N, C-alpha and C positions, 0 to 999 in steps of 0.2 A: 505493499500499499504505501502510496506519495501522497504527501501532506505539503498545502500551499496556504500561502496567506495572500489574499489579493482583494482588493476593493475594500478593506476592512473587516474582510470574513474569513475563516477559516475552511479550506476545502479537503475533501479527502477522496482519492480517485485511484485504481490499480494504473491508471495510465499514465506514463511518464510526458511531461508536457515542459519542453526546454524553456518557454518564454516566463515561467510562471515562478515565482521567487519561494524556493522550496524552504520547509520549517520541520524540526522536529515533531513527533505526533504530540499536539495539543491536547490539553486538557476537556476543550470542548470543540466538537465539529460543527460548525453552523451548517454545511451542505454536502451530502456525500453524491458524487456523481458516477454514473453509471455510462460508458461509453458503448454504444451499438449493441445495446439492450432495449427489448419494447416489452414492457410491462403489459399484461392482459387488461386492456381497460376499452371499455365501451364508450364512443363519443357523440354527442350531440350532432345533428347531421350539420345542423346552420352554424354558421360561424358568433362567437360572442362577439367579436370584432372582427373587422376585415381592413385590408389595403384599398386603394383608390382600384376602382371600377376597370380604368382602362389598362390595367396589368394582369386581366383575368384572362386566362386561355382559352380556346374556343369552347371549351365546354361549361364556361362560365366557373372554373375554379380560380379562386384568389392567388396570386402570387403570394401573398403574404396574410396569414390570418390566425386568431387565436379561439382554439374551441375549448369548450366546456365538457370534462367528463359527467357521464349520464350521474356518476353518484354523488356529483358537485365537490370531488376531494381533488382533482388535478387539471391542471390547464393544459393545453399544446398549443404551443408557436410553432406554427408550420410555414416555412417556406417549399413552395409545390415543388420546384426542379431541384432541393439541394438537401435538406435537413429538418428533423423535428427536434424540439426540446420539449420534454414532459415535464412538468415543473409541480411538486405537491403544493400545496395552498398554503403551508408553512415556510415553503422555499427550501427544506431539507432535504429532499429528493430531486435530483435533476438526472433526467434519461435523455440521452443523444442518441436517435435514431437515424440513420442514413437513408434517405429518399432514392438517391442517385447511388448505386452500389460502388459506382466509379469513382467516386467524389476523391479529390485528393486532399492529402494532408493538409496542405498549407489553407485550402479552400474552407476545409471544415472547421480547423481552427480559427481563421477568422471569423466564422459565424459565432463558434462558441464564445470567442474573448469578447465580442462585442454582443450580440443581440442573446446569447445563452445566459452569460452571466448580467446581462442587464436586466434581462426579464427576471432573473433570480433577484436582485436585488430590489426590484419592483415588487416580486411577491412577499419581500420580507419587509415591507415599508419602508425600504432607504430611500430617500428623496436622492435624485440623480440627473446632473445635466449632461448635455452632450457637448463635449471640449475636450480640450488637453490642459495642460498644468504644468507649470514651473516654480520651483522652489527657488526664491531669491531672498536669501540672507535670512532664511527661516519663516519666510512668509510665502502662502501660494497665491500664483497670479495663473489665473485661469482665463483661456481662451475660448469663446463660446460663439456659435456661428451654425448657420446651414451647412450641409456637405458641399465642398469644394470653396468655401469660404477664407480656407488656409490656417486653419486651427492649428495642423498639426506643424505646418510648415514656417508659422510664426513661432511657436514652441522651439521647434527643432534650431532655429536659428539663435535664439536667446539661451539656449543650451551649449552653442559654440562659443558664448562667450564664458563659459565654464560655471553655469548654473545647472543643477540637477534637474532631471525629468522627474516627475511625480506619475504623470498620468495622459494617455491618447484615448480617445473617443468617451470613455464614462469619467464621470467627476462625482463620485459618493459623496454625501454628506453627513457627517456626523457631530452632534452637540456634545460639548464639554462643560457639564454643568460647573465643576470648578473654575475653568477660565470664562464662563458664561461668553462661549464662542463657538461658532460652527468651523468646523475641521473636514479637510480634505483628505480622505484615505487614498495610499498611491495603488498604483496598479500593477504593470508589469513591463518587462526591460525590454518593449520591440514599440518603434513608432511605425506608422503607416503614411508613407510619401506618395504622390503623383509622380510618375517618372522625371518630369522637367524639375521639380521642386529637389528631387533626388540630386540630378546633375549639379544644377547652381549650387546647393550644400555640400557638395562632394561626399555624398553620402555612400556607404558601401550596401547594396541591394542585396538582401538574403531571399526573397522569395517574393513572388506575385499573391496579391492577398486572394485574389479570384482569377482563374485565367482567362486570357483574352481581353483584360482589363488594365489601363498602365498606372496601377498602383500596386506600391511595394512594401513589404517590411523591411524595417532597417533596425540596427542594433543600437540601444542607447549606451553611450560609454559611461554616464555619470548618472546612476538613478537613486532616489531620494525612498529609504524603505519606512520612514516614519511618516505620521500623519502632521499636518500644517495649517495654521489658522488661514480662513481665506481672507487675505486684504483687498485684494484687485481685480476685476472683472473686466475684461474687455471685449465689447460684442463688436464681433467684426460683420460688418455690413455688406461686405464685396470690395470689390476692387475699380480704379478708374484708370485709365489710360492718361487722364489729364492732370495728376498727382503726380509729384517726384517727393513727397513724404507724406505721411499720414495725415489725415484731416480726423482729429478728436474733439469729442464735445462730451463733457460729463453730465449724465442723466440725474435729474431728480430722483428721488425715491420713488415716485408714482411712475415715472417713465421707466425706470429700469425694472421694476416688476411688471409689467405688461410686456417688455420685451423680454425678461426671462421666463416669462411663463411657457411660452411656446419652444423654449430650447429645454423643458425637461427630456430627459433620455425616454423614448417610446411615449413622447407625449400624445400623439394621435391616437393611440390605445390606452389612454389613461381613461380609468373609470372615476366617477365624481367623489368616491372616497380620496382618492389620490390627487387628483385635481384640488382639492381642500387642504390635503396635506403640504402638497407643492408651494401652493399660495401661502399659506402660514409660515412656513420654513423659509421662502424666499421673501417675504417681508422683512423677517428679521435678517437675513443676509444683507437687504439694503440699508438698514443701520448699522451693518458691521463692515460691510466693504464699499470700498470707491468703485464706481460702475463707470465705463467708458464707453459711449459708441465710435466705431472706428471704421472709417473707409482706406484701405491700404491702396499703394500704389502699384498699378498693372505689372510694371516691370521689374521682376523677381531679383534683378541686379541691385534695386534699391533696398534689399530688404535688411541687410546688414545696418545701414543707416537708420531705417524705419523702426527697427526694434530697439535702438539705442534711445529714441526718442519716445517710445513707448514705456521704456524702463523708467526716465527722468518723470513722466506723470505718475507713473507707479511710487517714487522715491519723494515725490513734493508731497504726496497726500497722505504720508504716513502718518 
């Protein structure tokens, strides 16, 4: 049995996963993971929640959907052409089931590290944002935004200045009552970069995340294994060919809360209870962290200067 600690929870599985930080056998295992096992469960035929209809196949099967077991004790996060994640309601059991018997290791690992663990955190009622995090002098700086906004690219560029990476893709939030602060729990020792960003940042490519998609894993040279208080959030709103340096605006608490809500990980699949929890948590986050809206230059050659400007905003508001 292998044991790992990632995103603030302890995992146990018989599968060796190179990207995850290993730990000795813990006193408490939060989630047991069973790869390539299919428990005998009968599922409701109609999805509880489903992805966009434009991605349905000819039979009307959604590309991405969540199904509820007939006994109500399990959820299935289904990716039609690739993989299923079957999760108990308490998040203590996670079954990984291949839809495609020829799925490659890097592809299933990409789904597992993102969607599989992300939905496990959801089932454990752990509020989670979609983004990347860097530890700067003991504080967490988060980069949040839609896919292709440049979250991983920006975080990796800051890491090249000597700061350790904490997270890529998932930002789980845990409250420390002694400090009365929300902290970010660290993730795993990989980043996901588009091919052009990997070239500009001179990062060694490990493997493609999904076949035929020009996005790859790269190794993290410095990785922070301890949680850090969340102090600054940069909401990446896109890129502009007209800019030579970032356009930065500090947001009011009300505006920041509105923007942050839609960046909950799996937000389109959130049920009412979790939307309420995320709203309450992010309301507290807006009082703790400085939050900026950012439009980055389109030219990646400006990246080094751009991230130094962002670091100045972070340091000036501490």
